[in-house]
Residue frames as a rotation matrix with the C-alpha (Angstrom) as fourth column:
MET 1
-0.796 0.599 0.087 3.95
-0.568 -0.690 -0.448 -13.47
-0.208 -0.406 0.890 5.34
LYS 2
-0.745 0.667 -0.003 0.61
0.639 0.715 0.282 -15.22
0.190 0.209 -0.959 5.79
ILE 3
-0.816 0.549 -0.181 -2.69
-0.455 -0.803 -0.385 -13.39
-0.357 -0.232 0.905 5.39
SER 4
-0.409 0.742 0.531 -6.31
0.421 0.670 -0.612 -14.46
-0.810 -0.026 -0.586 5.01
ALA 5
0.263 0.523 -0.811 -7.19
-0.458 -0.672 -0.582 -11.90
-0.849 0.525 0.063 2.32
ARG 6
0.140 -0.145 0.980 -7.41
0.643 0.766 0.022 -13.28
-0.753 0.626 0.200 -1.21
ASN 7
0.847 0.183 0.500 -7.37
0.508 -0.558 -0.656 -10.03
0.159 0.809 -0.566 -3.21
ILE 8
0.409 -0.815 -0.411 -3.66
0.241 -0.338 0.910 -9.17
-0.880 -0.471 0.058 -3.28
LEU 9
0.938 -0.137 0.319 -1.98
0.278 -0.254 -0.926 -7.06
0.207 0.957 -0.201 -5.98
LYS 10
0.229 -0.940 -0.251 1.83
0.798 0.033 0.601 -6.89
-0.557 -0.338 0.759 -6.18
GLY 11
0.757 0.011 0.653 3.34
0.483 -0.683 -0.548 -3.56
0.440 0.731 -0.522 -7.21
LYS 12
-0.375 -0.905 -0.201 5.89
0.891 -0.292 -0.348 -0.80
0.257 -0.309 0.916 -6.53
ILE 13
0.313 0.434 -0.845 5.35
0.696 -0.710 -0.106 2.40
-0.646 -0.555 -0.524 -4.58
GLU 14
-0.089 -0.320 0.943 5.27
0.900 -0.431 -0.061 5.35
0.426 0.843 0.327 -6.95
GLY 15
-0.390 -0.089 0.916 4.49
-0.115 -0.983 -0.145 8.05
0.914 -0.161 0.373 -4.37
ILE 16
-0.154 0.320 -0.935 3.85
0.952 0.302 -0.053 8.69
0.266 -0.898 -0.351 -0.67
ASP 17
-0.257 0.160 0.953 2.07
-0.086 -0.986 0.142 11.79
0.963 -0.045 0.267 0.67
LYS 18
-0.408 0.022 -0.913 2.36
0.828 0.429 -0.360 11.88
0.384 -0.903 -0.193 4.48
GLY 19
0.146 0.505 0.851 0.00
-0.159 -0.837 0.524 14.03
0.976 -0.212 -0.041 6.53
PRO 20
-0.411 -0.319 0.854 -0.16
-0.837 -0.239 -0.492 14.47
0.361 -0.917 -0.169 10.30
VAL 21
-0.006 0.520 0.854 -2.57
-0.749 0.564 -0.349 11.52
-0.663 -0.642 0.386 10.70
THR 22
0.680 0.311 0.665 -2.85
0.151 0.828 -0.541 9.64
-0.718 0.468 0.516 7.40
ALA 23
-0.463 -0.804 -0.373 -0.56
-0.412 -0.177 0.894 8.86
-0.785 0.567 -0.250 4.48
THR 24
0.760 0.621 -0.192 -1.64
-0.434 0.265 -0.861 8.27
-0.484 0.737 0.471 0.88
VAL 25
-0.329 -0.871 0.365 0.42
-0.282 0.460 0.842 5.54
-0.901 0.174 -0.397 -0.80
LYS 26
0.572 0.453 -0.684 0.25
-0.776 0.028 -0.630 5.14
-0.266 0.891 0.367 -4.61
ILE 27
-0.163 -0.554 0.817 1.16
-0.189 0.830 0.525 1.61
-0.968 -0.069 -0.240 -5.76
LYS 28
-0.036 0.047 -0.998 1.88
-0.994 -0.107 0.031 0.97
-0.106 0.993 0.051 -9.46
ILE 29
-0.044 0.104 0.994 0.58
-0.147 0.983 -0.110 -2.46
-0.988 -0.151 -0.028 -10.48
GLU 30
-0.878 -0.361 0.315 0.69
0.211 0.299 0.931 -4.20
-0.430 0.883 -0.187 -13.87
SER 31
-0.656 0.735 0.175 -3.06
0.102 -0.143 0.984 -4.03
0.748 0.663 0.018 -14.47
PRO 32
0.609 0.498 0.618 -5.17
0.793 -0.381 -0.474 -1.89
-0.001 0.779 -0.627 -14.33
GLY 33
0.321 -0.535 0.782 -2.52
0.221 -0.760 -0.611 0.69
0.921 0.369 -0.126 -13.31
THR 34
-0.752 -0.584 0.304 -2.27
-0.098 -0.357 -0.929 2.41
0.651 -0.729 0.211 -9.92
VAL 35
0.309 0.765 -0.565 -4.06
0.650 0.264 0.712 1.62
0.694 -0.588 -0.416 -6.64
THR 36
-0.395 -0.397 0.828 -4.14
-0.302 -0.795 -0.525 4.36
0.868 -0.458 0.194 -3.99
ALA 37
0.114 0.369 -0.923 -4.37
0.763 0.562 0.319 3.39
0.636 -0.741 -0.218 -0.31
SER 38
0.145 -0.025 0.989 -5.10
-0.502 -0.863 0.052 5.77
0.853 -0.504 -0.138 2.57
ILE 39
0.323 -0.151 -0.934 -3.32
0.678 0.726 0.117 4.45
0.660 -0.671 0.337 5.69
THR 40
0.967 -0.018 -0.254 -2.21
0.186 -0.629 0.755 6.03
-0.173 -0.777 -0.605 8.94
THR 41
0.569 -0.817 0.093 1.07
-0.600 -0.489 -0.633 7.89
0.563 0.304 -0.768 8.87
GLU 42
0.170 -0.465 0.869 2.16
-0.878 0.329 0.347 5.73
-0.448 -0.822 -0.352 11.81
ALA 43
0.671 0.132 0.730 1.58
0.085 0.964 -0.252 2.56
-0.737 0.231 0.636 9.73
ALA 44
0.935 -0.345 0.083 3.51
0.033 -0.148 -0.988 4.00
0.354 0.927 -0.127 6.77
GLU 45
0.298 -0.857 0.420 6.44
-0.875 -0.421 -0.238 4.84
0.381 -0.297 -0.876 9.06
GLU 46
0.271 -0.154 0.950 6.34
-0.644 0.705 0.297 1.44
-0.715 -0.693 0.092 10.84
LEU 47
0.836 0.064 0.544 6.47
0.309 0.765 -0.566 -0.33
-0.453 0.641 0.620 7.46
GLY 48
-0.106 -0.929 -0.355 9.36
0.078 -0.363 0.928 1.91
-0.991 0.071 0.111 6.41
LEU 49
0.578 0.449 0.682 7.72
0.669 0.218 -0.711 2.56
-0.468 0.866 -0.174 3.02
LYS 50
-0.281 -0.705 -0.651 9.93
-0.082 -0.658 0.748 4.07
-0.956 0.264 0.127 0.29
GLU 51
0.579 0.454 -0.677 9.24
-0.661 -0.225 -0.716 5.02
-0.477 0.862 0.171 -3.33
GLY 52
0.048 -0.529 -0.848 10.27
-0.904 0.338 -0.262 2.30
0.425 0.779 -0.461 -5.79
GLU 53
-0.763 -0.318 0.563 9.94
-0.590 0.700 -0.402 -0.42
-0.266 -0.639 -0.722 -3.16
GLU 54
-0.574 0.555 -0.602 7.96
-0.173 0.637 0.751 -3.60
0.800 0.535 -0.270 -3.94
VAL 55
-0.793 0.431 0.430 4.79
-0.474 0.005 -0.880 -3.97
-0.382 -0.902 0.200 -1.81
TYR 56
-0.774 0.632 0.047 1.35
0.573 0.667 0.477 -5.60
0.269 0.396 -0.878 -2.00
ALA 57
-0.626 0.724 0.291 -2.05
-0.739 -0.669 0.074 -3.89
0.249 -0.168 0.954 -2.15
VAL 58
-0.911 0.358 -0.203 -4.34
0.404 0.874 -0.271 -6.07
0.080 -0.329 -0.941 -0.04
ILE 59
-0.650 0.726 0.224 -8.00
-0.518 -0.639 0.569 -5.33
0.556 0.254 0.791 -0.78
LYS 60
-0.825 0.465 -0.321 -10.66
0.560 0.600 -0.572 -6.01
-0.073 -0.651 -0.755 1.85
ALA 61
0.172 0.984 -0.054 -14.21
0.921 -0.181 -0.345 -4.98
-0.349 0.009 -0.937 0.93
SER 62
0.883 0.236 0.406 -14.08
0.384 -0.860 -0.334 -1.17
0.270 0.451 -0.850 0.72
GLU 63
0.747 -0.659 -0.083 -10.54
-0.356 -0.503 0.788 -0.90
-0.561 -0.559 -0.610 2.11
VAL 64
0.714 -0.670 -0.203 -7.10
0.075 0.362 -0.929 -1.15
0.696 0.648 0.309 0.52
LEU 65
0.882 -0.467 0.068 -4.35
-0.077 0.000 0.997 -2.20
-0.466 -0.884 -0.036 2.94
VAL 66
0.512 -0.790 -0.337 -0.59
-0.679 -0.133 -0.722 -2.16
0.525 0.599 -0.604 2.33
ALA 67
0.922 -0.262 0.284 1.60
0.015 0.759 0.651 -5.22
-0.386 -0.596 0.704 3.08
LYS 68
0.426 -0.864 -0.270 5.37
-0.831 -0.256 -0.493 -5.64
0.357 0.434 -0.827 2.86
LYS 69
0.840 -0.190 -0.508 7.47
0.235 0.972 0.026 -8.83
0.489 -0.141 0.861 2.99
């Protein structure tokens, strides 16, 4: 995976709360703890996100994106 963002935190999904339009994904990282990202439910489903899976929190200005290798 190649990406231009430089603020990337590796972690594991500790919870997913899917709504009709958006999903909240909690990612446990080593420090400072947990990052929460609000993404579309469609994106969460396309990525096939599952609890305990290793992912990356990609931070862009005021947004937190979720990436998966």
